[in-house]
Phi, psi and omega in degrees: 000130182284169179297323179296317178297320180298317179295319180297317178297321179296318179296315180298317180297320179295316179297321179295321178295319178298317179299317180295320179297315179297320180297317178294323180295315178298319181293323183288316181212077184298320182294315180296322179296319180296314180297314182296315183296312181293323178297317181296318180294319179297317178299316181300311183286335173297317178296318179299319181285342176283342180294141179303329181294341181281340182264145182295330181267003178077008180250143180296135179282160178299149185302316183294329177291319180295314181296316181297314181295317179297316179296317179298322181288311183294325178273008181046052179267298179107353175291144180223149173255344175226156182293126178297324185283322186261329183281321188259141174285180177301319179298317179296317178295324177296319177298320179295316179299314179297323181297313181281343171289314177296319180298319179293312178297320180296320179296312180299315181294313184295317180294325178293317179294321178295321177299321180286330176297321175296320180301326180296333182277355183268173175287175184300315182297317180293325178294320178295322177294319179297319179297320179294321181294324181278343179056045179236136187302309182246111183299118176097004180272116185300314183300319180296316180297312183298316181295317182294316179297313183296312182294320179295312182296310183295327177298314177295317182296318180297320179296315180296318180298318180294335176280322185281324186303312179300326181293317178296327175297314180294336179277001174102003178283155178292166181300316180295316179296320181297316178296314182297312181293323177298314179294316183299311182292325180295312180292319180296320181291309184297325179274006180055036185277321177081001177284147179223139180277357178262143183296328179256019176063217180258013178304318179297343181257023184297344179248005187262099182295332180298333179262317185293317183296311178300322179294316178298315180297318179299314178297316182298311181294317179298330182279352181285323182108144183303311180299322180293318180300316181293321179297316180293323177299321184277330180226068189297325185243018183240083182301323183294337181267357176286148176281173187296320179301316180295316181297313181294321181293312182295311181296315180295319180296312181295318180297313180294326180297314182283325176296314179298318179298316182296314182290316180298314180295321181299312186277346177252001187303321184251012180276108183294342181281343181242278184238006186300329183266004181273164176282173186303313183297317181292328176296314178297317180298314179296321180294317178295315179301314181297319181297318179294318185287332178293343181280354174146355183295314175088348176283152179216148177255347179230158176284119183296339176294336182272351182286154178292152180305321180294327177293319177297322179294316177300318178297321176304313182295313181296319178296319182297323179290312176078211186246209184279159177292150181056038179238177177279352178282163180253210180080185181280351175089148182300313183296328179298308182290327180294318179298319180293319178298317178298324179293321178296317179297317179297320180293320180295327180275352181080019180285147179283325183238157174269117186236139175217125178052048178062028175232133178273127179271122183298151178298329180297324178293319178297319179296319178296318180299315179296319180298317180298316180297314182293317179297320179295318179297321179294317179296317178298319179297314181295314180299318179295316180299318181296315184288323175299318181292318185282330186252334183077010179286164181290153186298317185296319180289319180294316181300318179299313182293322180293314179296320178299320179290311183294323180275006181047046181271304178105350174291150186213150171261019178080018183277322185306315183294339185256000180283151175291161182307323181300318180288327178296322177292324177297316178297324178298317178296319179298319178297317180295313180295321180296324179282316185266325189300311182300317181299309185290323179295311181298317180293317180299318178295320180293321182286338182272000181297138182216162181257134173265144178271001179214165181223130179286159178299146179278144172212127184264114175288160179284127180246131177085000000 
C-alpha cells in the first residue's frame, strides 16, 4: 500500500469515527444537540454579517440587525429589519443564502435524526415501522440521513434554479445576475426561507407564471417534509402504500391550501388595495399564492398592511398551523392539528379510539399534539405581551409579527424594521424557539414516555 493510500484510509477512518461520535451524541441527547448546533451556526453567521464587507456601504451593521438577520436566515424564517437587497453586499447576501441553506438542511437532517432517536426507544415492531416511515436503509445512521437529505434538497433546488435562470435572462438581467437570482430564489423557496434579493421582492412578477409557479412548487414541496417526499418518490401513484404520516400531511396540506385560497380570495376580492382591481384569473392566482405562502413560504405579492383585518386573522391561523413534520416549514405542523381534529371527530361520534385510514392513533400521540399546541399558544401569548409592552404597538400588528416569527413564516406587516432593539431580540428568540422548540419538545415528550406497573382508579371530572 502506497503512502497516498495509507493517508486516504486514515482520512476515511477518521471521518467514520467522527460520524460515530456524532451519531452517539445525537442518540444520547438529541434535543440538546439540536439546540447547540443551531446556536453555533447563528453565532457564526451573526459575526459574518457584522463584518464591513457584508454591508453594501462598507460599514458594520448594528449588532441587533446582524443577529436578527442571521437568526431569521438560519431558522429559514425570512423576516428582515433591513432590506436584503440594499443593506447587504454580494458577500452579505451570499452569507444569508448559505445560512438558510444550512438551516434548511440542518432542520431536515435534525428532525429526521430525532425521529429515529424516538424510534430507538420503541419496541422492535415499532422500530421497523419507524424505519419504513423514514425510508432510510440503516435506522440511526447519520451519514445515510445526511446524504439522502442533501441530494434530495439540492436536486429540487437545482431544478427550480434551471427553470428560473432563463426567465431572468429574458427579463433583461445580465447573465451573472440571472444565475444569482435563479439560485437565490430556488434555495429560498425550497427551504421556505422567504428571502429575496430584489428590493421590491417578487411583487413586480405578480403576473409572471414562469416565476411564480416554480417558487410556489418549491415552497409546497419543501413544506411537505423529508419523510413524506421520500415516500412519494418511491410510490408516486400508490396512495394505499403511503404511510399514515404521508397521507395525513398530503390531505391536510391540500385541504388547507384550498380553504386558505377560498377565504383569502373571498375577503380580498373587492379590496382595491390588494386584488380588487385585478382580473378574475389574477385574483385566483393571488389567492392561491397567498394561501401557499402563509403556510411558511413568506413571499408576498401584496402589502399585508393593505389586507382586511379578517384576512390577517386567517393568515395568523394558517401561519400558526404551518407545514409538514420534519420539513423546512414552521408552525405546529399539519399532522399535529390533523390528529387533534380526528380526536374531536372521534369524540363527537362516540368512538373509543382515534382511527385514520385503518390505523389507530395512540393516545400518547394525541397528548403530545395537545401539548405542542398549548405550549406554542403560551409562547405566542408571552411574546406578544412583551412586544406590546415594550413597543406600544397595536395588538393585531404585533400578534401577526409574533406568529410569523414563531411559525418561521416570514410574512410581515412591516413592524420588524421599526421596532426598538429590545423587541427585535424578542423576535429573534421567538424565531429560534419556533424552529427548535417544537422539535425538541415533541421529541422530549416522546422519549420520556414510560410504562406504569399499576393504574389508579378512574374518575371523570366535569368538562365544559
